[in-house]
C-alpha positions as CSV (number, residue, x, y, z in Angstrom):
1,X,258.4,229.8,43.7
2,X,261.2,227.1,44.0
3,X,263.7,226.2,41.2
4,X,262.2,222.9,40.8
5,X,258.8,224.5,40.5
6,X,260.3,227.0,38.0
7,X,262.1,224.1,36.1
8,X,258.8,222.2,35.7
9,X,257.1,225.3,34.3
10,X,259.8,225.9,31.4
11,X,259.8,222.0,30.7
12,X,255.9,222.3,30.2
13,X,256.3,225.0,27.9
14,X,258.9,223.6,25.9
15,X,257.1,220.3,25.7
16,X,254.2,222.0,24.7
17,X,255.7,223.8,21.9
18,X,256.3,220.5,20.2
19,X,253.9,220.5,17.5
20,X,252.3,217.2,17.2
21,X,250.1,217.9,14.2
22,X,253.1,219.6,12.1
23,X,255.3,216.6,12.8
24,X,252.8,213.8,12.2
25,X,251.4,215.3,8.9
26,X,255.2,215.8,8.0
27,X,255.9,212.2,8.8
28,X,252.9,211.0,6.9
29,X,253.6,213.4,4.0
30,X,250.2,215.5,4.7
31,X,249.7,219.0,3.9
32,X,250.9,221.5,6.7
33,X,247.8,221.9,9.0
34,X,248.7,225.4,9.6
35,X,248.3,226.3,5.8
36,X,245.3,223.9,5.0
37,X,241.7,223.8,6.3
38,X,241.0,225.7,9.4
39,X,244.9,226.3,9.5
40,X,244.7,225.2,13.1
41,X,247.3,222.6,14.1
42,X,245.2,220.4,15.9
43,X,243.6,217.0,15.8
44,X,240.2,218.2,14.4
45,X,242.1,220.0,11.5
46,X,244.4,216.8,11.0
47,X,241.0,214.8,11.0
48,X,239.8,216.8,7.8
49,X,242.9,216.6,6.2
50,X,244.5,213.3,6.9
51,X,241.9,211.0,8.4
52,X,241.2,209.2,11.6
53,X,244.6,207.5,12.5
54,X,246.6,210.8,11.8
55,X,243.9,212.7,14.1
56,X,244.2,210.0,16.9
57,X,248.0,210.2,16.5
58,X,247.9,213.9,17.2
59,X,245.5,213.8,20.0
60,X,247.3,211.3,22.1
61,X,250.5,213.2,21.6
62,X,249.0,216.6,22.3
63,X,247.4,215.0,25.3
64,X,250.8,213.6,26.6
65,X,252.3,217.2,26.2
66,X,250.0,217.9,29.1
67,X,250.1,214.9,31.1
68,X,253.8,214.4,31.4
69,X,254.8,217.6,33.1
70,X,251.7,217.7,35.5
71,X,252.0,214.2,36.5
72,X,255.9,214.7,37.0
73,X,255.1,217.7,39.0
74,X,252.6,216.0,41.1
75,X,255.0,213.1,41.9
76,X,257.8,215.7,42.7
77,X,255.6,217.2,45.4
78,X,254.4,220.6,44.0
79,X,251.5,222.0,45.1
80,X,248.2,222.4,43.3
81,X,248.1,226.0,42.4
82,X,251.8,225.6,40.7
83,X,250.7,222.4,39.0
84,X,248.0,224.7,37.6
85,X,250.7,227.0,36.3
86,X,252.5,223.9,34.8
87,X,249.5,222.9,32.9
88,X,248.9,226.5,31.7
89,X,252.6,226.5,30.6
90,X,252.0,223.3,28.4
91,X,248.9,224.8,26.9
92,X,250.8,227.9,26.0
93,X,253.2,226.2,24.6
94,X,250.7,224.3,22.4
95,X,249.1,227.6,21.6
96,X,252.2,229.5,20.8
97,X,254.9,227.0,20.3
98,X,258.4,228.3,20.4
99,X,259.7,225.9,17.8
100,X,256.9,226.4,15.3
101,X,257.0,230.3,14.8
102,X,254.3,230.5,17.7
103,X,251.7,229.1,15.1
104,X,249.9,226.7,17.8
105,X,246.6,224.9,18.2
106,X,243.7,225.7,20.6
107,X,245.1,223.6,23.4
108,X,241.9,221.4,24.2
109,X,243.7,218.0,24.1
110,X,247.0,219.4,25.9
111,X,244.6,220.7,28.8
112,X,242.9,217.3,29.1
113,X,246.0,215.6,29.2
114,X,247.1,218.0,31.9
115,X,243.8,217.4,33.8
116,X,243.9,213.6,33.6
117,X,246.2,213.2,36.4
118,X,243.5,214.5,38.9
119,X,241.6,211.2,38.3
120,X,240.1,209.2,35.5
121,X,236.5,209.8,36.5
122,X,237.1,213.4,36.0
123,X,238.7,212.8,32.6
124,X,235.8,210.5,31.7
125,X,233.2,213.1,32.6
126,X,235.1,215.5,30.3
127,X,235.4,213.2,27.6
128,X,231.7,212.1,27.7
129,X,230.6,215.6,27.7
130,X,232.7,216.4,24.7
131,X,231.3,213.3,22.8
132,X,227.8,214.2,23.6
133,X,227.9,217.7,22.4
134,X,229.8,216.8,19.4
135,X,227.5,214.0,18.5
136,X,224.5,216.2,19.0
137,X,225.9,219.5,17.5
138,X,228.6,218.2,15.3
139,X,230.9,221.1,16.3
140,X,234.1,220.3,17.7
141,X,234.6,223.9,19.3
142,X,231.0,224.0,20.9
143,X,232.0,220.5,22.4
144,X,235.5,221.9,23.7
145,X,233.8,224.9,25.2
146,X,231.1,223.3,26.9
147,X,233.6,220.7,28.3
148,X,235.7,223.4,29.6
149,X,232.9,225.4,31.0
150,X,231.9,222.3,33.0
151,X,235.5,221.1,33.9
152,X,235.7,223.2,36.9
153,X,232.3,222.1,38.3
154,X,233.2,218.3,37.9
155,X,236.5,218.9,39.6
156,X,234.9,220.8,42.4
157,X,232.7,217.6,43.0
158,X,235.8,215.1,42.6
159,X,238.7,216.8,44.1
160,X,237.8,220.4,45.1
161,X,241.4,221.3,46.0
162,X,242.1,221.4,42.4
163,X,239.2,223.5,41.3
164,X,241.0,226.8,41.0
165,X,243.9,225.5,38.8
166,X,241.5,223.8,36.5
167,X,239.3,226.9,36.3
168,X,242.4,229.0,35.2
169,X,243.1,226.5,32.6
170,X,239.7,226.8,31.3
171,X,239.8,230.2,31.1
172,X,242.6,230.2,28.9
173,X,241.3,227.6,26.5
174,X,238.1,229.9,26.4
175,X,240.1,232.9,25.3
176,X,242.0,230.8,22.7
177,X,238.5,229.9,21.1
178,X,237.4,233.5,20.5
179,X,237.3,233.3,17.1
180,X,235.4,230.0,17.2
181,X,232.8,231.8,19.3
182,X,232.4,234.4,16.9
183,X,232.0,231.7,13.9
184,X,229.5,229.9,15.7
185,X,227.5,232.9,16.5
186,X,227.6,234.0,12.9
187,X,226.8,230.3,11.6
188,X,230.1,230.0,9.8
189,X,232.0,227.5,11.9
190,X,232.7,224.2,10.2
191,X,231.2,220.9,11.5
192,X,233.4,217.8,12.4
193,X,234.2,215.9,9.2
194,X,233.6,219.0,6.8
195,X,236.3,219.5,4.3
196,X,237.7,223.3,4.4
197,X,240.6,223.3,2.0
């Protein structure tokens, strides 16, 4: 691995470690999302405790944490597999943030942001999948799980050279959702818009 690739991976983790949800909630004088609702510092929990504008701000910032290092690595000529590791590093930063006591979110928005540079068509397919599942079943976690399960297939159909990196990233997201999977099976997972405070 070249020094450039290693530096990009470290940068991705550090950028991912900046918790958008915590900072935006502090700025808007909202409760700490790590201590309120589902205790997950992500856009869905911020939607529950702060409304749509706050949640959208968190969503966009979390996506940029994935997009910036991956897009930067792409323009620096880093190969596809290393770009996958860069994306994973950004998501690991979001999930286990160095600057916020390693209490992070699930990484879905950051993963989507990391995948976005592959193409707008792929991004649109993933977003549409999430929206359809979320609209039908009202579970953000279920929509995320279905989306990441289908993302490698979508990638293979559009740009197959990125299938393995995307699959690696999706495996990480599924692992991070193990508690959500248990709650979904047990019928205890909160639906979108439900207060859980």
